[in-house]
N, C-alpha and C positions, 0 to 999 in steps of 0.2 A: 503493501500499499504507500508507504514511503517514499519508494523507488517509482512509483507510478503518477506521485504528486513532483517530484525532481524532476521527472522527465517533462510532464505537462506546465512546469513554471519554465526551463530551459528552451521548450518550445514557443514558449510566448513571447518570452524574453530574444532569441531569433526572430519574429517577427514582429517584434517591433524597432528592432534594429534595422532591419528591411524597410521597415515602412516609414522610420521613427521621424525621417523632413519632412513627408508631405502629412503627417499627423497636426501638425504646427502650419499649414499651407494660409492661411487665413491672415498672421500674420506677415508673410510676403511683403517684400519691397521694392522687387527688383521687376523690372521692366525688361520687355523681348522686343527688340528693335528688327524686321525685316531690311533688308537695304536690296531695295526695285530700282528698277530700268524700266521706262515708259518711253512705249518710240510715239510716238502724236505726229508721224510724218506721214505724206503719202506713200511711201515706198519701202519694201522689202528689205531690211538691213543683213547686215551684219558686225559685229560688234567683235573686238579683242582690246581685252583691258590688260595691263601688264608689261613684264618686258620681253615677250615672247617666248618664255623660260617653261617647265613644265609648270607651275603652275598659275599659268596664263588663263583668264576667261574664256574663250568662246560664244559666241552668242548668233546661230548661226540661222539666219532664214527671220529674223526677228518681223512677224507679220506687223500692217501699221493699225495703231489703235488697240498695242496689245502690251502686255508687262512683263518682268521678268525678273525674277525673285532669285536672287544670287544665295543658293541654300548653303554655302557654307560659311557665309559673310552673317555673324549673327551677335548683333549688339547686346548686351547685358551688363547692365548697369543700377546700383542702390537706389529705386524713386524718389528717397527722402535725400539725397542728395543734388546738391544745385548744379548739374552739369549737361553741358552744349553738346546735345550727341556727333554733333557734324564735328566740330572744333574738337572734342577731347574727346571722342569716342572712336568714329569713323576712322579719320585718317590717323591718328596717334595709335589705337589699341587694337584697332581692326584690322585686316587683311595688308599687310607692306608691297599686296601685289596691287593694290588701287594707285599704289603714288609713280608705279614708273609709267603711265601713258595710256589711254585710251584713244581708238582709229574705229572710225566710221567708215563704212562700204558697202557701197552697191554692187553687185554682181565684184567684178576686181578692182573698179574703180575708191580710190579714196575719193572721200567727200569730205573727213576734216581728222584732223590730227589735235589731239587735245595734250600737254606735254603738264604734267606736273613743275614744282610741288605747291599744293593747296595753298591762298594764299585768297586774298581778300578784294576782288576786283569789282565790286559795287552791285547795286542793284540791274544797272543795265546793263551789264554785262555778262551773257548767259554761258556758260565756261564747265566744261565736269569740274576743273579745280577751284570754281569760285563756291568760297564758302557761301553767299545769298543764291546761287542755281538750286542748291539742297531744299527739298521741302522736307520736314520732320511733323508726324500729326501721329497721335495715337488712336488706334481702332478698336481698342478692348482699354479694362479698368489694366491689369499686363504688359498688355502688345501693341505697337506701333511701326509707323513703315519709316523710311526714310527713301525720301524720292530722288530722282533726279531726270530726268525728262528732255527727249531730245526731239526736236523739234527743227520743219523747213528751213528756219531762217537760220538756221546752225551751218547751212551747207552752203548760206553765198558768202 
């Protein structure tokens, strides 16, 4: 009888240790932002982000009026802290491949080549490496989106 009681206690402790973090989920203060790129052009485009190496992101056949979530880049931070997602997280704590460059193609034709580093260029300049060109908004209590929109005017 005593051995059975000890086994039950050990079993319950194992269960609690596996799920212990989720037991206090209502106290959670961390946000998760999805890095998303939107094609707001009239063309199907291809995008290369990075330095051309092994970790470069390729978005092929990116259809007009569609969005692409870069699944390997997720920005997590403590919601209670005053954090500028784009300045403090996206280009600093995010994926270092973002800082190497961003090229947009239509078939084999290079339409635009944006090069880093990230900087402030003002609200009038739409550029992949302009802080002001990125949008950030919450989609739920614990999730949000960091969005860059590619526009037809970028190709002129």
